[in-house]
C-alpha positions in Angstrom: 79.4 94.3 90.3 80.4 97.4 88.5 84.1 98.2 88.0 85.0 101.3 89.9 87.2 103.6 87.8 88.1 106.1 90.5 91.2 107.1 92.4 91.4 106.0 96.0 90.7 109.5 97.2 87.6 109.9 94.9 86.2 106.5 96.0 86.8 107.4 99.7 85.1 110.8 99.2 82.0 109.1 97.6 82.0 106.5 100.4 82.0 109.3 103.0 79.1 111.0 101.3 77.1 107.7 101.3 77.8 107.2 105.0 76.5 110.7 105.8 73.3 110.1 103.7 72.6 106.8 105.5 73.3 108.2 108.9 70.7 110.9 108.4 68.1 108.2 107.9 66.0 110.3 105.6 66.1 108.1 102.5 63.4 105.7 101.4 64.3 102.0 102.1 64.9 101.1 98.4 67.3 104.0 97.9 69.1 103.2 101.2 69.7 99.7 100.0 70.9 100.8 96.6 73.4 103.3 98.0 74.5 100.9 100.7 75.4 98.4 98.0 77.4 101.1 96.2 79.1 101.8 99.5 80.1 98.2 99.8 81.6 98.3 96.3 83.5 101.4 97.1 84.8 100.0 100.4 86.1 96.9 98.6 87.7 99.1 95.9 89.5 101.2 98.6 90.6 98.1 100.5 92.0 96.5 97.3 93.9 99.7 96.4 95.4 99.9 100.0 96.5 96.3 99.7 98.1 97.0 96.3 100.0 100.0 97.7 101.1 98.1 100.8 102.7 95.5 98.6 104.7 98.2 96.9 106.0 99.8 100.1 109.5 99.0 101.0 111.4 99.9 104.1 115.0 101.1 103.9 116.9 99.9 107.0 120.3 101.2 107.9 122.5 98.8 109.9 125.2 99.6 112.4 127.8 99.8 109.7 125.8 102.5 107.9 124.8 100.2 105.1 121.3 100.6 103.8 119.3 97.5 102.8 115.8 97.3 101.3 113.2 95.0 102.8 109.6 94.3 102.1 107.1 96.1 104.3 105.3 93.7 106.6 102.3 94.5 108.7 101.1 92.7 111.8 97.6 91.4 111.3 
């Protein structure tokens, strides 16, 4: 698997282009398989980047006394 050296936005843009090409259904089978595999790599890259960013997010919470505390961001899965 090739290491993707793109920003999240660049990878997402390329992934969107791949989806458009595949949706048109005009590519030969071998080329479709090749760009589908690239799309999977880009999807994993984007997912990994989102997970990394999510871990960095913190939520500032102000209590009833006006004091601000910092807590880790937790998502429901």
